[in-house]
MARNU-249252 format. One record per residue (C-alpha): z, x negated, y negated. Coordinates in nm, 2 decimals. Example, Ala and Ser with C-alpha at 12.3 -4.5 7.8 and 13.67 -1.06 7.14 Angstrom:
// MARNU-249252
<node w="0.78" u="-1.23" v="0.45"/>
<node w="0.71" u="-1.37" v="0.11"/>
***
This chain:
// MARNU-249252
<node w="1.95" u="-0.20" v="2.65"/>
<node w="1.74" u="0.02" v="2.43"/>
<node w="1.69" u="-0.12" v="2.09"/>
<node w="1.66" u="0.14" v="1.82"/>
<node w="1.37" u="0.09" v="1.59"/>
<node w="1.43" u="0.14" v="1.22"/>
<node w="1.23" u="0.34" v="0.96"/>
<node w="1.04" u="0.11" v="0.73"/>
<node w="1.28" u="-0.03" v="0.47"/>
<node w="1.23" u="0.02" v="0.10"/>
<node w="1.29" u="-0.34" v="0.01"/>
<node w="0.99" u="-0.57" v="0.06"/>
<node w="1.00" u="-0.95" v="0.06"/>
<node w="0.79" u="-1.26" v="0.04"/>
<node w="0.78" u="-1.51" v="0.33"/>
<node w="1.02" u="-1.74" v="0.15"/>
<node w="1.27" u="-1.45" v="0.09"/>
<node w="1.25" u="-1.35" v="0.45"/>
<node w="1.33" u="-1.71" v="0.56"/>
<node w="1.63" u="-1.70" v="0.32"/>
<node w="1.75" u="-1.37" v="0.49"/>
<node w="1.73" u="-1.55" v="0.82"/>
<node w="1.91" u="-1.86" v="0.69"/>
<node w="2.19" u="-1.65" v="0.53"/>
<node w="2.24" u="-1.45" v="0.85"/>
<node w="2.27" u="-1.77" v="1.05"/>
<node w="2.47" u="-1.99" v="0.82"/>
<node w="2.68" u="-1.75" v="0.62"/>
<node w="2.73" u="-1.46" v="0.86"/>
<node w="2.73" u="-1.68" v="1.17"/>
<node w="2.47" u="-1.49" v="1.37"/>
<node w="2.31" u="-1.76" v="1.58"/>
<node w="1.93" u="-1.82" v="1.57"/>
<node w="1.93" u="-1.78" v="1.95"/>
<node w="2.09" u="-1.44" v="1.92"/>
<node w="1.83" u="-1.33" v="1.66"/>
<node w="1.54" u="-1.46" v="1.87"/>
<node w="1.68" u="-1.27" v="2.18"/>
<node w="1.71" u="-0.95" v="1.97"/>
<node w="1.35" u="-0.99" v="1.84"/>
<node w="1.21" u="-1.05" v="2.19"/>
<node w="1.41" u="-0.76" v="2.33"/>
<node w="1.29" u="-0.52" v="2.06"/>
<node w="0.93" u="-0.63" v="2.10"/>
<node w="0.94" u="-0.59" v="2.48"/>
<node w="1.10" u="-0.25" v="2.46"/>
<node w="0.84" u="-0.14" v="2.21"/>
<node w="0.56" u="-0.27" v="2.44"/>
<node w="0.71" u="-0.07" v="2.73"/>
<node w="0.73" u="0.25" v="2.51"/>
<node w="0.37" u="0.23" v="2.40"/>
<node w="0.21" u="0.09" v="2.71"/>
<node w="0.43" u="0.21" v="3.00"/>
<node w="0.16" u="0.14" v="3.26"/>
<node w="0.10" u="-0.22" v="3.16"/>
<node w="0.16" u="-0.45" v="3.46"/>
<node w="-0.01" u="-0.77" v="3.34"/>
<node w="0.07" u="-0.93" v="3.00"/>
<node w="-0.10" u="-1.22" v="2.83"/>
<node w="0.14" u="-1.37" v="2.58"/>
<node w="-0.01" u="-1.62" v="2.33"/>
<node w="0.26" u="-1.84" v="2.17"/>
<node w="0.26" u="-2.08" v="1.89"/>
<node w="0.49" u="-2.38" v="1.85"/>
<node w="0.73" u="-2.22" v="1.60"/>
<node w="0.99" u="-1.95" v="1.61"/>
<node w="0.71" u="-1.68" v="1.63"/>
<node w="0.62" u="-1.84" v="1.96"/>
<node w="0.99" u="-1.84" v="2.06"/>
<node w="1.00" u="-1.46" v="2.02"/>
<node w="0.70" u="-1.45" v="2.26"/>
<node w="0.88" u="-1.67" v="2.51"/>
<node w="1.16" u="-1.41" v="2.51"/>
<node w="0.92" u="-1.13" v="2.56"/>
<node w="0.76" u="-1.31" v="2.85"/>
<node w="1.10" u="-1.38" v="3.02"/>
<node w="1.21" u="-1.01" v="2.99"/>
<node w="0.88" u="-0.89" v="3.12"/>
<node w="0.90" u="-1.13" v="3.42"/>
<node w="1.26" u="-1.01" v="3.49"/>
<node w="1.12" u="-0.65" v="3.49"/>
<node w="0.87" u="-0.74" v="3.76"/>
<node w="0.56" u="-0.76" v="3.53"/>
<node w="0.31" u="-1.04" v="3.58"/>
<node w="0.29" u="-1.27" v="3.27"/>
<node w="0.05" u="-1.53" v="3.16"/>
<node w="0.20" u="-1.75" v="2.88"/>
<node w="-0.04" u="-1.97" v="2.68"/>
<node w="0.08" u="-2.22" v="2.42"/>
<node w="-0.13" u="-2.28" v="2.12"/>
<node w="-0.08" u="-2.64" v="2.00"/>
<node w="0.13" u="-2.93" v="2.12"/>
<node w="0.42" u="-2.83" v="2.34"/>
<node w="0.61" u="-3.14" v="2.21"/>
<node w="0.62" u="-2.97" v="1.87"/>
<node w="0.84" u="-2.68" v="2.00"/>
<node w="1.19" u="-2.74" v="1.87"/>
<node w="1.53" u="-2.57" v="1.83"/>
<node w="1.57" u="-2.21" v="1.93"/>
<node w="1.20" u="-2.17" v="2.03"/>
<node w="1.24" u="-2.47" v="2.27"/>
<node w="1.55" u="-2.32" v="2.42"/>
<node w="1.37" u="-1.99" v="2.47"/>
<node w="1.08" u="-2.17" v="2.64"/>
<node w="1.33" u="-2.35" v="2.87"/>
<node w="1.50" u="-2.02" v="2.97"/>
<node w="1.15" u="-1.88" v="3.05"/>
<node w="1.06" u="-2.17" v="3.27"/>
<node w="1.40" u="-2.16" v="3.43"/>
<node w="1.31" u="-1.82" v="3.56"/>
<node w="1.01" u="-1.96" v="3.74"/>
<node w="0.74" u="-1.88" v="3.48"/>
<node w="0.50" u="-2.17" v="3.41"/>
<node w="0.35" u="-2.19" v="3.06"/>
<node w="0.00" u="-2.32" v="3.01"/>
<node w="-0.17" u="-2.49" v="2.72"/>
<node w="-0.44" u="-2.27" v="2.56"/>
<node w="-0.77" u="-2.43" v="2.62"/>
<node w="-0.98" u="-2.27" v="2.34"/>
<node w="-1.15" u="-2.03" v="2.58"/>
<node w="-1.13" u="-1.67" v="2.68"/>
<node w="-0.79" u="-1.52" v="2.76"/>
<node w="-0.70" u="-1.42" v="3.12"/>
<node w="-0.71" u="-1.06" v="3.22"/>
<node w="-0.43" u="-0.85" v="3.09"/>
<node w="-0.33" u="-0.49" v="3.01"/>
<node w="-0.17" u="-0.60" v="2.68"/>
<node w="-0.20" u="-0.91" v="2.47"/>
<node w="0.10" u="-1.03" v="2.27"/>
<node w="0.02" u="-1.22" v="1.95"/>
<node w="0.30" u="-1.47" v="1.89"/>
<node w="0.08" u="-1.75" v="1.75"/>
<node w="0.15" u="-1.78" v="1.37"/>
<node w="0.44" u="-1.64" v="1.18"/>
<node w="0.49" u="-1.56" v="0.81"/>
<node w="0.49" u="-1.92" v="0.70"/>
<node w="0.10" u="-1.94" v="0.70"/>
<node w="-0.03" u="-2.02" v="0.35"/>
<node w="-0.40" u="-2.09" v="0.42"/>
<node w="-0.66" u="-2.02" v="0.68"/>
<node w="-0.58" u="-2.06" v="1.05"/>
<node w="-0.77" u="-2.36" v="1.19"/>
<node w="-0.81" u="-2.55" v="1.51"/>
<node w="-0.66" u="-2.41" v="1.83"/>
<node w="-0.50" u="-2.13" v="1.63"/>
<node w="-0.84" u="-2.01" v="1.50"/>
<node w="-0.98" u="-2.02" v="1.85"/>
<node w="-0.68" u="-1.82" v="1.99"/>
<node w="-0.72" u="-1.56" v="1.72"/>
<node w="-1.08" u="-1.51" v="1.80"/>
<node w="-1.00" u="-1.49" v="2.17"/>
<node w="-0.73" u="-1.22" v="2.11"/>
<node w="-0.97" u="-1.01" v="1.91"/>
<node w="-1.25" u="-1.04" v="2.17"/>
<node w="-1.02" u="-0.96" v="2.46"/>
<node w="-1.07" u="-0.59" v="2.43"/>
<node w="-0.72" u="-0.48" v="2.53"/>
<node w="-0.43" u="-0.35" v="2.31"/>
<node w="-0.26" u="-0.61" v="2.09"/>
<node w="0.11" u="-0.63" v="1.99"/>
<node w="0.17" u="-0.87" v="1.71"/>
<node w="0.52" u="-1.02" v="1.66"/>
<node w="0.64" u="-1.03" v="1.30"/>
<node w="0.29" u="-1.05" v="1.15"/>
<node w="-0.07" u="-1.06" v="1.28"/>
<node w="-0.16" u="-1.42" v="1.30"/>
<node w="-0.38" u="-1.53" v="1.01"/>
<node w="-0.25" u="-1.27" v="0.77"/>
<node w="-0.08" u="-1.40" v="0.45"/>
<node w="0.26" u="-1.24" v="0.43"/>
<node w="0.29" u="-1.25" v="0.05"/>
<node w="-0.04" u="-1.10" v="-0.04"/>
<node w="-0.20" u="-0.92" v="0.25"/>
<node w="-0.50" u="-1.15" v="0.20"/>
<node w="-0.69" u="-1.33" v="0.48"/>
<node w="-0.85" u="-1.67" v="0.42"/>
<node w="-1.00" u="-1.71" v="0.77"/>
<node w="-0.97" u="-1.53" v="1.10"/>
<node w="-0.69" u="-1.28" v="1.16"/>
<node w="-0.57" u="-1.09" v="1.45"/>
<node w="-0.64" u="-0.71" v="1.45"/>
<node w="-0.33" u="-0.57" v="1.61"/>
<node w="-0.28" u="-0.22" v="1.74"/>
<node w="0.10" u="-0.24" v="1.67"/>
<node w="0.29" u="-0.50" v="1.46"/>
<node w="0.67" u="-0.52" v="1.49"/>
<node w="0.84" u="-0.69" v="1.19"/>
<node w="1.19" u="-0.84" v="1.19"/>
<node w="1.48" u="-0.88" v="0.95"/>
<node w="1.28" u="-0.83" v="0.63"/>
<node w="0.95" u="-0.65" v="0.58"/>
<node w="0.69" u="-0.87" v="0.41"/>
<node w="0.51" u="-0.72" v="0.11"/>
<node w="0.16" u="-0.82" v="0.23"/>
<node w="0.18" u="-0.60" v="0.54"/>
<node w="0.14" u="-0.29" v="0.32"/>
<node w="-0.15" u="-0.38" v="0.09"/>
<node w="-0.50" u="-0.53" v="0.08"/>
<node w="-0.60" u="-0.62" v="0.44"/>
<node w="-0.24" u="-0.59" v="0.57"/>
<node w="-0.26" u="-0.23" v="0.69"/>
<node w="-0.59" u="-0.28" v="0.88"/>
<node w="-0.46" u="-0.59" v="1.05"/>
<node w="-0.12" u="-0.45" v="1.14"/>
<node w="-0.22" u="-0.12" v="1.29"/>
<node w="0.10" u="0.08" v="1.34"/>
<node w="0.38" u="-0.10" v="1.17"/>
<node w="0.73" u="-0.10" v="1.32"/>
<node w="1.04" u="-0.26" v="1.18"/>
<node w="1.36" u="-0.38" v="1.34"/>
<node w="1.64" u="-0.55" v="1.13"/>
<node w="1.78" u="-0.73" v="1.44"/>
<node w="2.12" u="-0.59" v="1.35"/>
<node w="2.19" u="-0.84" v="1.08"/>
<node w="2.49" u="-0.75" v="0.86"/>
<node w="2.41" u="-0.53" v="0.56"/>
<node w="2.56" u="-0.80" v="0.33"/>
<node w="2.27" u="-1.03" v="0.40"/>
<node w="2.02" u="-0.83" v="0.20"/>
<node w="2.25" u="-0.82" v="-0.10"/>
<node w="2.22" u="-1.19" v="-0.13"/>
<node w="1.84" u="-1.19" v="-0.16"/>
<node w="1.73" u="-0.97" v="-0.46"/>
<node w="1.37" u="-0.85" v="-0.46"/>
<node w="1.15" u="-0.68" v="-0.72"/>
<node w="0.91" u="-0.53" v="-0.47"/>
<node w="0.98" u="-0.20" v="-0.31"/>
<node w="0.81" u="0.04" v="-0.07"/>
<node w="0.73" u="0.36" v="-0.26"/>
<node w="0.96" u="0.64" v="-0.14"/>
<node w="1.00" u="0.97" v="-0.32"/>
<node w="1.29" u="1.21" v="-0.24"/>
<node w="1.18" u="1.55" v="-0.13"/>
<node w="1.39" u="1.71" v="-0.40"/>
<node w="1.19" u="1.55" v="-0.68"/>
<node w="1.03" u="1.89" v="-0.77"/>
<node w="1.31" u="2.12" v="-0.89"/>
<node w="1.30" u="2.49" v="-0.84"/>
<node w="1.19" u="2.66" v="-1.17"/>
<node w="1.41" u="2.91" v="-1.34"/>
<node w="1.28" u="3.27" v="-1.33"/>
<node w="1.26" u="3.29" v="-1.71"/>
<node w="1.03" u="2.99" v="-1.72"/>
<node w="0.71" u="3.00" v="-1.94"/>
<node w="0.41" u="2.78" v="-1.97"/>
<node w="0.54" u="2.61" v="-2.28"/>
<node w="0.81" u="2.44" v="-2.08"/>
<node w="0.57" u="2.25" v="-1.86"/>
<node w="0.36" u="2.06" v="-2.10"/>
<node w="0.01" u="2.07" v="-2.23"/>
<node w="-0.24" u="1.82" v="-2.08"/>
<node w="-0.55" u="1.72" v="-2.27"/>
<node w="-0.82" u="1.56" v="-2.06"/>
<node w="-1.09" u="1.37" v="-2.25"/>
<node w="-1.41" u="1.31" v="-2.07"/>
<node w="-1.72" u="1.46" v="-1.90"/>
<node w="-2.02" u="1.29" v="-2.06"/>
<node w="-2.37" u="1.42" v="-1.97"/>
<node w="-2.41" u="1.43" v="-1.60"/>
<node w="-2.04" u="1.36" v="-1.53"/>
<node w="-1.87" u="1.70" v="-1.61"/>
<node w="-1.74" u="1.72" v="-1.25"/>
<node w="-1.50" u="1.43" v="-1.30"/>
<node w="-1.34" u="1.60" v="-1.60"/>
<node w="-1.31" u="1.93" v="-1.42"/>
<node w="-1.15" u="1.77" v="-1.12"/>
<node w="-0.89" u="1.60" v="-1.34"/>
<node w="-0.81" u="1.92" v="-1.52"/>
<node w="-0.78" u="2.13" v="-1.21"/>
<node w="-0.55" u="1.86" v="-1.05"/>
<node w="-0.33" u="1.88" v="-1.35"/>
<node w="-0.30" u="2.26" v="-1.32"/>
<node w="-0.24" u="2.24" v="-0.94"/>
<node w="0.04" u="1.99" v="-0.99"/>
<node w="0.22" u="2.22" v="-1.23"/>
<node w="0.11" u="2.16" v="-1.59"/>
<node w="0.17" u="2.46" v="-1.82"/>
<node w="-0.16" u="2.43" v="-2.01"/>
<node w="-0.46" u="2.21" v="-1.96"/>
<node w="-0.73" u="2.16" v="-2.22"/>
<node w="-1.05" u="1.96" v="-2.19"/>
<node w="-1.24" u="1.78" v="-2.47"/>
<node w="-1.59" u="1.73" v="-2.35"/>
<node w="-1.96" u="1.76" v="-2.45"/>
<node w="-2.09" u="2.09" v="-2.60"/>
<node w="-2.32" u="2.13" v="-2.30"/>
<node w="-2.03" u="2.14" v="-2.06"/>
<node w="-1.75" u="2.33" v="-2.23"/>
<node w="-1.86" u="2.69" v="-2.16"/>
<node w="-1.98" u="2.60" v="-1.81"/>
<node w="-1.65" u="2.45" v="-1.70"/>
<node w="-1.44" u="2.73" v="-1.85"/>
<node w="-1.67" u="2.99" v="-1.67"/>
<node w="-1.62" u="2.81" v="-1.34"/>
<node w="-1.25" u="2.76" v="-1.38"/>
<node w="-1.12" u="3.00" v="-1.66"/>
<node w="-0.77" u="2.84" v="-1.66"/>
<node w="-0.92" u="2.52" v="-1.81"/>
<node w="-0.95" u="2.56" v="-2.19"/>
<node w="-1.27" u="2.36" v="-2.25"/>
<node w="-1.36" u="2.26" v="-2.60"/>
<node w="-1.67" u="2.09" v="-2.74"/>
<node w="-1.56" u="1.77" v="-2.91"/>
<node w="-1.85" u="1.58" v="-3.06"/>
<node w="-1.68" u="1.47" v="-3.38"/>
<node w="-1.36" u="1.28" v="-3.46"/>
<node w="-1.19" u="1.57" v="-3.64"/>
<node w="-1.25" u="1.79" v="-3.34"/>
<node w="-1.08" u="1.56" v="-3.10"/>
<node w="-0.79" u="1.50" v="-3.35"/>
<node w="-0.72" u="1.87" v="-3.36"/>
<node w="-0.70" u="1.89" v="-2.98"/>
<node w="-0.48" u="1.58" v="-2.96"/>
<node w="-0.24" u="1.74" v="-3.21"/>
<node w="-0.18" u="2.03" v="-2.97"/>
<node w="-0.13" u="1.81" v="-2.66"/>
<node w="0.18" u="1.67" v="-2.49"/>
<node w="-0.01" u="1.41" v="-2.29"/>
<node w="-0.36" u="1.28" v="-2.29"/>
<node w="-0.56" u="1.17" v="-1.98"/>
<node w="-0.87" u="0.99" v="-2.10"/>
<node w="-1.16" u="0.85" v="-1.89"/>
<node w="-1.28" u="1.09" v="-1.62"/>
<node w="-1.66" u="1.10" v="-1.66"/>
<node w="-1.62" u="0.96" v="-2.01"/>
<node w="-1.91" u="0.71" v="-2.00"/>
<node w="-1.95" u="0.42" v="-2.24"/>
<node w="-2.17" u="0.58" v="-2.51"/>
<node w="-2.09" u="0.59" v="-2.88"/>
<node w="-1.94" u="0.93" v="-2.83"/>
<node w="-1.71" u="0.80" v="-2.55"/>
<node w="-1.60" u="0.51" v="-2.77"/>
<node w="-1.52" u="0.74" v="-3.06"/>
<node w="-1.31" u="0.97" v="-2.84"/>
<node w="-1.13" u="0.68" v="-2.67"/>
<node w="-1.05" u="0.51" v="-3.00"/>
<node w="-0.91" u="0.84" v="-3.14"/>
<node w="-0.69" u="0.89" v="-2.84"/>
<node w="-0.56" u="0.53" v="-2.85"/>
<node w="-0.49" u="0.56" v="-3.22"/>
<node w="-0.27" u="0.87" v="-3.16"/>
<node w="0.10" u="0.84" v="-3.07"/>
<node w="0.06" u="1.06" v="-2.77"/>
<node w="0.14" u="0.92" v="-2.42"/>
<node w="-0.19" u="0.83" v="-2.24"/>
<node w="-0.32" u="0.80" v="-1.89"/>
<node w="-0.62" u="0.57" v="-1.90"/>
<node w="-0.87" u="0.56" v="-1.62"/>
<node w="-1.24" u="0.51" v="-1.53"/>
<node w="-1.47" u="0.43" v="-1.82"/>
<node w="-1.18" u="0.44" v="-2.07"/>
<node w="-1.06" u="0.12" v="-1.89"/>
<node w="-1.40" u="-0.03" v="-1.93"/>
<node w="-1.39" u="0.04" v="-2.30"/>
<node w="-1.04" u="-0.11" v="-2.31"/>
<node w="-1.16" u="-0.42" v="-2.15"/>
<node w="-1.39" u="-0.48" v="-2.45"/>
<node w="-1.11" u="-0.47" v="-2.70"/>
<node w="-0.77" u="-0.52" v="-2.52"/>
<node w="-0.46" u="-0.40" v="-2.68"/>
<node w="-0.10" u="-0.35" v="-2.58"/>
<node w="0.08" u="-0.02" v="-2.57"/>
<node w="0.41" u="0.08" v="-2.42"/>
<node w="0.36" u="0.46" v="-2.37"/>
<node w="0.06" u="0.45" v="-2.14"/>
<node w="-0.03" u="0.43" v="-1.78"/>
<node w="-0.34" u="0.24" v="-1.67"/>
<node w="-0.49" u="0.33" v="-1.34"/>
<node w="-0.76" u="0.07" v="-1.25"/>
<node w="-0.93" u="0.02" v="-0.92"/>
<node w="-1.00" u="-0.35" v="-0.83"/>
<node w="-1.33" u="-0.35" v="-1.01"/>
<node w="-1.18" u="-0.22" v="-1.33"/>
<node w="-0.89" u="-0.45" v="-1.29"/>
<node w="-1.13" u="-0.74" v="-1.26"/>
<node w="-1.30" u="-0.64" v="-1.59"/>
<node w="-0.96" u="-0.60" v="-1.76"/>
<node w="-0.85" u="-0.94" v="-1.65"/>
<node w="-1.19" u="-1.11" v="-1.69"/>
<node w="-1.19" u="-1.23" v="-1.33"/>
<node w="-1.37" u="-1.13" v="-1.00"/>
<node w="-1.28" u="-0.85" v="-0.77"/>
<node w="-1.22" u="-1.11" v="-0.50"/>
<node w="-0.96" u="-1.28" v="-0.72"/>
<node w="-0.78" u="-0.95" v="-0.79"/>
<node w="-0.77" u="-0.87" v="-0.42"/>
<node w="-0.66" u="-1.22" v="-0.32"/>
<node w="-0.32" u="-1.15" v="-0.48"/>
<node w="-0.28" u="-0.79" v="-0.59"/>
<node w="0.08" u="-0.86" v="-0.68"/>
<node w="-0.01" u="-1.13" v="-0.93"/>
<node w="-0.30" u="-0.92" v="-1.06"/>
<node w="-0.08" u="-0.62" v="-1.14"/>
<node w="0.17" u="-0.84" v="-1.32"/>
<node w="-0.11" u="-1.00" v="-1.52"/>
<node w="-0.23" u="-0.65" v="-1.62"/>
<node w="0.12" u="-0.56" v="-1.74"/>
<node w="0.16" u="-0.87" v="-1.94"/>
<node w="-0.18" u="-0.82" v="-2.11"/>
<node w="-0.16" u="-0.44" v="-2.17"/>
<node w="0.21" u="-0.35" v="-2.14"/>
<node w="0.30" u="0.01" v="-2.02"/>
<node w="0.29" u="0.11" v="-1.66"/>
<node w="0.01" u="-0.01" v="-1.43"/>
<node w="-0.13" u="0.15" v="-1.12"/>
<node w="-0.36" u="-0.08" v="-0.92"/>
<node w="-0.54" u="0.15" v="-0.68"/>
<node w="-0.67" u="0.05" v="-0.34"/>
<node w="-0.54" u="0.00" v="0.01"/>
<node w="-0.17" u="-0.01" v="-0.05"/>
<node w="-0.18" u="0.11" v="-0.41"/>
<node w="0.06" u="-0.09" v="-0.63"/>
<node w="0.26" u="0.05" v="-0.93"/>
<node w="0.42" u="-0.19" v="-1.17"/>
<node w="0.68" u="-0.06" v="-1.42"/>
<node w="0.98" u="-0.21" v="-1.59"/>
<node w="0.97" u="-0.53" v="-1.38"/>
<node w="0.95" u="-0.36" v="-1.04"/>
<node w="0.64" u="-0.34" v="-0.82"/>
<node w="0.62" u="-0.04" v="-0.59"/>
<node w="0.39" u="-0.03" v="-0.28"/>
<node w="0.24" u="0.29" v="-0.15"/>
<node w="0.19" u="0.30" v="0.23"/>
<node w="0.02" u="0.64" v="0.24"/>
<node w="-0.34" u="0.74" v="0.19"/>
<node w="-0.65" u="0.69" v="0.42"/>
<node w="-1.01" u="0.57" v="0.41"/>
<node w="-1.14" u="0.92" v="0.36"/>
<node w="-1.01" u="0.89" v="0.01"/>
<node w="-1.28" u="0.63" v="-0.06"/>
<node w="-1.51" u="0.89" v="-0.22"/>
<node w="-1.61" u="1.00" v="-0.57"/>
<node w="-1.36" u="1.20" v="-0.77"/>
<node w="-1.04" u="1.08" v="-0.60"/>
<node w="-0.94" u="0.87" v="-0.91"/>
<node w="-1.00" u="1.17" v="-1.13"/>
<node w="-0.76" u="1.38" v="-0.92"/>
<node w="-0.50" u="1.10" v="-0.96"/>
<node w="-0.55" u="1.10" v="-1.34"/>
<node w="-0.49" u="1.48" v="-1.35"/>
<node w="-0.18" u="1.46" v="-1.13"/>
<node w="-0.01" u="1.18" v="-1.32"/>
<node w="-0.10" u="1.34" v="-1.66"/>
<node w="0.05" u="1.67" v="-1.54"/>
<node w="0.38" u="1.51" v="-1.42"/>
<node w="0.41" u="1.31" v="-1.75"/>
<node w="0.36" u="1.64" v="-1.95"/>
<node w="0.63" u="1.81" v="-1.74"/>
<node w="0.89" u="1.56" v="-1.85"/>
<node w="0.87" u="1.28" v="-1.59"/>
<node w="0.92" u="0.93" v="-1.73"/>
<node w="0.62" u="0.69" v="-1.72"/>
<node w="0.76" u="0.52" v="-1.41"/>
<node w="0.84" u="0.84" v="-1.23"/>
<node w="0.51" u="1.01" v="-1.33"/>
<node w="0.31" u="0.71" v="-1.19"/>
<node w="0.53" u="0.68" v="-0.87"/>
<node w="0.55" u="1.05" v="-0.79"/>
<node w="0.18" u="1.09" v="-0.88"/>
<node w="0.06" u="0.82" v="-0.65"/>
<node w="0.28" u="0.94" v="-0.37"/>
<node w="0.17" u="1.30" v="-0.42"/>
<node w="-0.20" u="1.21" v="-0.44"/>
<node w="-0.19" u="0.99" v="-0.13"/>
<node w="0.02" u="1.24" v="0.07"/>
<node w="-0.23" u="1.52" v="-0.02"/>
<node w="-0.51" u="1.30" v="0.10"/>
<node w="-0.34" u="1.25" v="0.43"/>
<node w="-0.27" u="1.62" v="0.47"/>
<node w="-0.63" u="1.71" v="0.38"/>
<node w="-0.76" u="1.46" v="0.64"/>
<node w="-0.54" u="1.59" v="0.91"/>
<node w="-0.73" u="1.79" v="1.17"/>
<node w="-1.08" u="1.78" v="1.02"/>
<node w="-1.08" u="1.40" v="0.99"/>
<node w="-1.12" u="1.14" v="0.72"/>
<node w="-1.50" u="1.11" v="0.70"/>
<node w="-1.65" u="1.37" v="0.47"/>
<node w="-1.32" u="1.43" v="0.28"/>
<node w="-1.39" u="1.55" v="-0.07"/>
<node w="-1.17" u="1.51" v="-0.38"/>
<node w="-1.15" u="1.88" v="-0.42"/>
<node w="-1.02" u="1.92" v="-0.07"/>
<node w="-0.69" u="1.78" v="-0.19"/>
<node w="-0.61" u="2.07" v="-0.42"/>
<node w="-0.45" u="2.30" v="-0.16"/>
<node w="-0.23" u="2.02" v="-0.04"/>
<node w="-0.13" u="1.92" v="-0.39"/>
<node w="-0.02" u="2.27" v="-0.47"/>
<node w="0.18" u="2.30" v="-0.14"/>
<node w="0.35" u="1.96" v="-0.19"/>
<node w="0.47" u="2.02" v="-0.54"/>
<node w="0.64" u="2.34" v="-0.41"/>
<node w="0.85" u="2.16" v="-0.15"/>
<node w="1.21" u="2.13" v="-0.25"/>
***
């Protein structure tokens, strides 16, 4: 039987919610736990065969819970296909119960002997299967499990993780101790939110999902407020031939203190490339003519006094404040003037640092902090933010209102009670100016009539997709923020 793998689902769950999905499938829809375990093992073994068709020797490291039970099924199926399997049990065999015990007994009934893992190196294998710890982990792996995780990582062969890499926290993507670094992870029934953010993507490798054919009604009984970010290809509508620039909004970018004019220019150009009708820049006298000369489409204005910035704000549809703004008296004046206006705002970079000094709430703004800026806004450490990004972004929304974008690996967007998780982007985007590009893109979309939620969601998706497209071919290392511009323009014209 060939098990069809599913595209990653949009709904994301905590570990507790996933267990509830499992319970409902078994108790209310009468799909036995044994059947689910067999389906999980079958899906995992077929995935293994697809990715490593030449593998002849498997080392399957099993815990004492249901995750280990899935591993026992993989081992039995591999043995039946003529592969050589070594099955190591981490922990006390007497602790194996229920469906996992039945799976172990079926494996042993086929003539495969299991062994207790002895805290040493793993035997030779073409592929190692990680079935040690499941989604129920709430702390650091310890004891035999910790030794097994180290041995898996040191083995030097490809690793397939079942459900979740052992040691990764399913709810947050955080790691409190050692964690398996898998090449492929196959997730079952419900996709855990932590797999897509923080350390989750690095630990999972390629992420595959299989719903184990549970009835569609199961998911309806477990509501979730966390979703994988997915944007329809038709989000950018074809423009009428009689269109004019006044229909597509006027973005004002405020920033570019001495030595940081590049940040402001990047934000402005990104706003233009993503479709804004007009883009103005309020910046230092020394920069205005220089930026307009380099990019004539940007209307750069010197703004050293409050009345100058007020005039520019009066002409704008949307304000993006922060790129290269700095924290000088000049910056504080421009920021305060923007905040005191009634125009929608996108707040980034040093504008966020100024906001941290005097926190206020506002409904019609989008804040786009990276973890360091989020830590200052919440008066905590970066480590505390990254330990639970989902809690951190909710705290930001409670403190500042509006829509929040928490940037980083697995960027989160929180708006109207829903958290969206972006699974695009790449490490090449960890370079100066990328945040300025995002500010310009989101400002542009908001000016063109997108709602706060849609501007943030579409903007993050567009930005990360452009980063992936720009890295394709030439590679991630050395990727510049300005390299995204051609891809941004191409992507906003797909319909």
